[in-house]
N, C-alpha and C positions, 0 to 999 in steps of 0.2 A: 499864617500867624494872626493876622488882623480878624479873620473870621473866627478863629478860636478864641481870641480876647473878647470879641463882640458878644459871642454866644455865652461865654462865662460871666461877663459883666451884666448881661440881661438876666441870667439866672440868679446871680448874686443880689441883683436889685429886687427881683420878684421874691426871693427868700427873705430878704430884708423888709420888704413891705408886709409880707405875711407876719412876720415877728412883731412889726409895728402895730399891726391891727390887733393881735392879741394882747400885746402889753398896754396899748391904748384902752382897749376894752376894760381890763383889769383896773387901770388907773382911774377910768372915768367912773366905773361902778362904786370904787371905794371912796373917791373924793366927793362925788356928788351925793351918794346914798348912804355913806358911811358903813357900807357892808364889805367885809373882807371875804372875797369869793376866789378860791383857787380852783374852781372846776371849769373855768372857761376853756383851757386847752382840751381837757377831757371831753367836753361836749362837742368841741370842734372836731376832734378825733372821731367821736362817735358819729357825727354828721357825715365825715368822709367815708367811713366804712358803711353807713347806711346808704349813702348815695351810690357807692360802689355796687351794693347788693340790688338796688332798685334799678340802676342803670343796665344791669344784666338783662333785665326783663323789659323795661320801658325807659328809654333813654332820656328823651326830652322831658316827660313829666317828672322824672326823677330829680331834676334841678330844681323843682318847685316842692316836691314831696319830702325830700330828705331834710332841708332845713325846717320845714313845717313840723315834721315828726320830732326832730331833735329840739325844736323850740317848745313843743308841748311837753317834752320830758323835763326840759329845764324849768318850764313854768310850774309843772307838778312838783319838782325838787324844791323850788322856792316856796310855794305855798304850803307844802306838807311839812317840810323839815326846816328850811331856813328861817321862816317866820317865827318859829319856836324859839330861837336863839337870839332874836334881835335884841330882846330886853336884857340879856345877859352881856357878859363882857366880850371884847373882841377875840379872845382867846377861844371862846366857845364856837364862834363862827369860823375861826381858822381851823380849829379841830374838826368840825362837821365837814367843811368844804374840802379839806386836805384828805380826810377819810373817804369822802364820796369820790374824790378824783382817784384814789387807789383803787377803790371798788370798781369803777367804770373801767379803768385801765386792765385790771385783772379779768373783768368780764369780757372785754374786747379780745384778750388773750385766749380765753377759753373758747370763744366763738370762732374767732378767725385765725387763731395761732399766732406764731412768731415769725413765720416766713412771709415773703412777698405774696401779695394777692393778685392774681392775673385779672385783667380787665380788658373789656373791648372798647376800642375808640370808635366813635361814630364816624361813618364815611364822609360826612360833611366836614368833620374836624380833622380828618386824616390827610395832612399835606403840608407844604411849607407854611410857616407862620406868616413871614413877609419876605420881600425880596429888597436887597439894597445894592445898587449899582450892578444889576443883573446877577448877583449872587444869591442864591436861596439859603436862608437860615432854617434848617430843619428843626422841628419840635424836639423838645428834650426826650431822649429815649434812654432809660437806665440800662447799663450795660448788664448782661446776664451772665 
């Protein structure tokens, strides 16, 4: 019972921290730059799928290449599209970024589909995450 509670607590904290990072990024961008951008989560998702594809070929360089590729895509989005609506109202920024988020999401569905995507875990990372009082806490493995 204690092991089950501990594993679920750690999973909950990690998901909560992930959501915090996404919302903090959105809040900081809007409050500091005055740009309403709803594509953060879509670019984050695109980075995850890009990393999965690259990790199938080259695992460790994918950790650097995937964020770089998606960062370049985000920079191109900002320079080519978002800068054109800065001078207009916040509604124009909202519509552009919300539409781009929908397009990115639909593009991911077209390329990778709706089902789970299989991935390989590096042998170096495949094992217990840590031990506590002699009990191993296995890494999270989704049920199939």
